[in-house]
C-alpha positions as CSV (number, residue, x, y, z in Angstrom):
1,M,-46.8,46.0,-108.0
2,L,-50.2,48.5,-108.9
3,L,-47.5,51.0,-111.0
4,E,-46.5,48.7,-113.2
5,E,-50.1,47.0,-114.3
6,V,-51.1,50.6,-115.2
7,R,-47.9,51.5,-117.3
8,D,-48.4,48.6,-118.9
9,E,-52.4,48.5,-120.2
10,L,-52.1,52.6,-120.8
11,E,-48.5,51.5,-123.5
12,K,-51.1,48.9,-124.2
13,T,-54.0,50.8,-125.7
14,Q,-51.1,53.3,-126.9
15,S,-49.9,51.4,-129.2
16,Q,-52.7,49.6,-130.0
17,Q,-54.8,53.1,-130.9
18,Y,-51.0,54.3,-132.8
19,V,-51.1,50.7,-134.9
20,E,-54.4,51.0,-135.9
21,L,-54.4,54.5,-137.8
22,I,-50.6,53.4,-138.9
23,D,-51.2,50.6,-140.7
24,R,-54.1,51.7,-142.7
25,V,-53.0,52.1,-146.6
26,P,-51.7,54.4,-147.8
27,A,-50.8,56.2,-144.4
28,D,-50.7,59.8,-144.8
29,I,-49.1,62.6,-143.0
30,G,-53.4,62.9,-141.2
31,D,-53.4,59.1,-139.8
32,Q,-49.8,59.9,-138.8
33,S,-50.6,63.2,-137.2
34,V,-53.9,61.5,-135.2
35,A,-51.6,59.2,-134.2
36,D,-48.6,61.4,-132.6
37,A,-51.3,63.4,-130.8
38,L,-53.2,60.3,-129.5
39,A,-49.4,58.6,-128.0
40,D,-49.2,62.8,-126.6
41,L,-52.5,62.2,-124.9
42,N,-51.8,58.9,-123.4
43,L,-48.5,59.8,-122.2
44,A,-50.0,62.6,-120.5
45,I,-52.8,60.3,-118.8
46,V,-49.8,57.5,-118.1
47,D,-48.0,60.4,-116.1
48,R,-51.0,61.9,-114.3
49,H,-52.0,58.0,-112.9
50,I,-48.4,58.3,-111.8
51,Q,-48.4,60.7,-110.0
52,E,-51.4,60.0,-108.2
53,L,-50.5,56.8,-106.5
54,R,-46.7,58.4,-106.0
55,D,-50.0,60.6,-103.8
56,I,-50.9,58.0,-102.8
57,D,-47.9,56.5,-101.4
58,A,-46.7,59.7,-99.9
59,A,-50.7,59.7,-98.0
60,R,-50.1,56.1,-96.6
61,A,-46.4,57.3,-95.4
62,R,-47.5,60.8,-93.4
63,V,-50.2,58.3,-92.4
64,K,-47.5,56.4,-91.2
65,D,-45.6,58.7,-89.8
66,A,-48.6,60.7,-87.8
67,S,-48.1,63.7,-90.3
68,F,-51.4,63.0,-91.9
69,G,-53.1,66.0,-92.0
70,V,-51.2,68.3,-91.1
71,C,-49.7,70.8,-93.6
72,A,-46.2,70.6,-94.9
73,A,-46.0,74.4,-95.1
74,C,-47.4,75.6,-91.5
75,G,-47.3,72.7,-89.7
76,D,-51.1,73.4,-89.3
77,E,-53.7,71.2,-89.4
78,I,-55.3,70.3,-92.5
79,A,-59.6,70.7,-92.4
80,F,-61.4,67.6,-92.7
81,E,-63.3,68.8,-95.5
82,R,-60.5,70.0,-97.3
83,L,-58.8,65.8,-96.5
84,S,-62.4,64.5,-97.5
85,A,-62.5,65.9,-100.8
86,Y,-58.8,65.1,-101.2
87,P,-57.2,62.4,-99.2
88,T,-53.5,63.4,-100.0
89,A,-53.3,66.9,-99.8
90,K,-50.3,67.6,-98.1
91,R,-51.0,71.6,-97.5
92,C,-53.9,72.9,-95.9
93,L,-56.1,75.4,-97.9
94,R,-53.8,78.2,-97.4
95,C,-51.1,77.3,-98.8
96,Q,-52.5,75.5,-100.7
97,Q,-53.6,77.9,-102.9
98,Q,-50.5,81.3,-102.1
99,R,-48.0,78.3,-103.3
100,E,-50.8,78.3,-106.4
101,R,-50.9,81.9,-107.1
102,V,-46.7,81.5,-106.9
103,Y,-46.4,78.8,-109.2
104,A,-49.7,79.3,-112.0
105,H,-47.2,79.4,-114.8
106,E,-45.2,76.0,-114.1
107,A,-49.3,74.7,-113.9
108,T,-49.8,75.6,-118.1
109,P,-50.6,72.8,-120.3
110,K,-47.8,71.3,-122.5
111,L,-49.8,70.0,-125.2
């Protein structure tokens, strides 16, 4: 499964970077801090990839049930230009902008 392959590859990369930093002699607090930051960054990358795969799966499901290109919020058609730029779009531009205004505080980076 593609999701498992992405997860495995990113975990290998994350582990290798951490091992390279920690295995240095002497490993100090600075090395550990950098290794932790790399691990956090890789975790964020994994999360982003997983969310992208989920969005693709959801778009495929919408294609199968003939709701692809229909806004999940208002039921209007999603503009071709929007779907061309962002094929997994669930909402029309107007509804997406409204959602982003309402939920803007949730998009704050956590790193």
